[in-house]
C-alpha positions as CSV (number, residue, x, y, z in Angstrom):
1,M,0.0,0.0,0.0
2,A,1.6,3.2,-1.1
3,V,1.2,6.5,0.9
4,A,0.4,9.6,-1.1
5,N,3.2,12.2,-1.3
6,N,0.7,14.8,0.0
7,T,0.1,12.8,3.1
8,I,3.8,12.5,3.8
9,L,4.3,16.2,3.3
10,Q,1.5,17.0,5.7
11,K,3.0,14.8,8.4
12,M,6.3,16.5,7.8
13,M,4.7,19.9,8.3
14,Y,3.0,18.6,11.4
15,E,6.2,17.3,12.9
16,L,8.0,20.6,12.0
17,D,5.3,22.6,13.9
18,Q,5.7,20.3,16.9
19,A,9.4,20.7,16.8
20,K,9.1,24.6,16.7
21,Q,6.9,24.5,19.8
22,K,9.0,22.3,21.9
23,Q,11.4,24.1,24.4
24,D,13.2,20.9,25.4
25,Q,16.1,20.1,23.1
26,A,15.4,16.3,23.4
27,D,11.8,16.6,22.4
28,M,12.6,18.9,19.5
29,L,15.2,16.3,18.3
30,K,12.5,13.5,18.4
31,H,10.4,15.5,16.0
32,I,13.3,16.3,13.8
33,E,14.2,12.6,13.6
34,N,10.6,11.8,12.5
35,I,11.0,14.5,9.8
36,R,14.2,12.8,8.7
37,L,12.5,9.4,8.4
38,L,9.6,10.9,6.4
39,C,12.2,12.5,4.1
40,D,13.7,9.1,3.5
41,L,10.5,8.0,2.0
42,F,11.0,10.5,-0.8
43,L,14.7,9.9,-1.5
44,P,15.7,7.0,-3.6
45,E,18.0,4.4,-2.1
46,E,21.5,5.0,-3.1
47,K,25.0,3.9,-1.7
48,N,26.2,6.6,0.7
49,E,29.6,6.1,2.1
50,T,28.8,7.6,5.4
51,T,25.9,5.3,6.2
52,S,26.8,2.0,4.5
53,I,29.7,0.0,5.7
54,E,31.6,-1.9,3.0
55,S,33.8,-4.8,3.6
56,P,37.3,-3.9,2.4
57,E,39.1,-6.2,0.2
58,V,42.2,-7.6,1.8
59,S,45.1,-8.5,-0.5
60,A,47.3,-11.5,0.1
61,D,50.2,-9.3,1.2
62,E,48.1,-7.5,3.7
63,L,46.8,-10.8,5.1
64,K,50.4,-12.1,5.4
65,T,51.4,-8.9,7.2
66,M,48.5,-9.2,9.7
67,L,48.9,-12.8,10.4
68,G,52.7,-13.0,10.2
69,K,55.0,-14.2,7.4
70,T,53.2,-17.5,6.9
71,P,49.6,-18.0,8.1
72,S,50.3,-21.5,9.3
73,S,53.4,-20.7,11.3
74,K,52.8,-20.6,15.0
75,P,55.2,-18.8,17.4
76,Q,57.7,-21.1,18.9
77,P,57.2,-21.3,22.6
78,T,60.4,-20.5,24.6
79,Y,61.3,-22.7,27.4
80,R,63.6,-22.2,30.1
81,K,66.4,-24.5,30.5
82,S,65.5,-26.9,33.3
83,I,67.6,-26.4,36.4
84,E,69.2,-29.6,37.8
85,L,68.2,-30.3,41.3
86,D,70.7,-31.3,44.0
87,D,68.0,-33.0,45.9
88,E,68.4,-36.7,46.0
89,D,64.7,-37.3,46.4
90,G,63.9,-35.6,43.0
91,N,63.4,-38.1,40.1
92,G,63.0,-35.8,37.2
93,D,62.4,-32.3,35.7
94,S,58.7,-32.4,36.2
95,L,56.6,-31.9,39.4
96,F,54.8,-35.1,38.6
97,D,57.9,-37.3,38.4
98,F,57.9,-39.2,41.8
């Protein structure tokens, strides 16, 4: 069901009159937002860079830079060299070696 342009314009004028009468900034902004929505009914849809978010294309070089030199390479963990215990009761390097 299409709404006539004249009806939309009348609603816009009503919202504008309401916005003029409001002393409170928040109430006035609500009416202005309603006017904006009504204006969107007239305007054709078009790509606007400020309102639409486009997914950027990532090149292979950028991907390698972000993930490291090779995507499958994982950082090598660094382990401290185990300290030899002088205790005769210790059986190994691990806490769980009994």
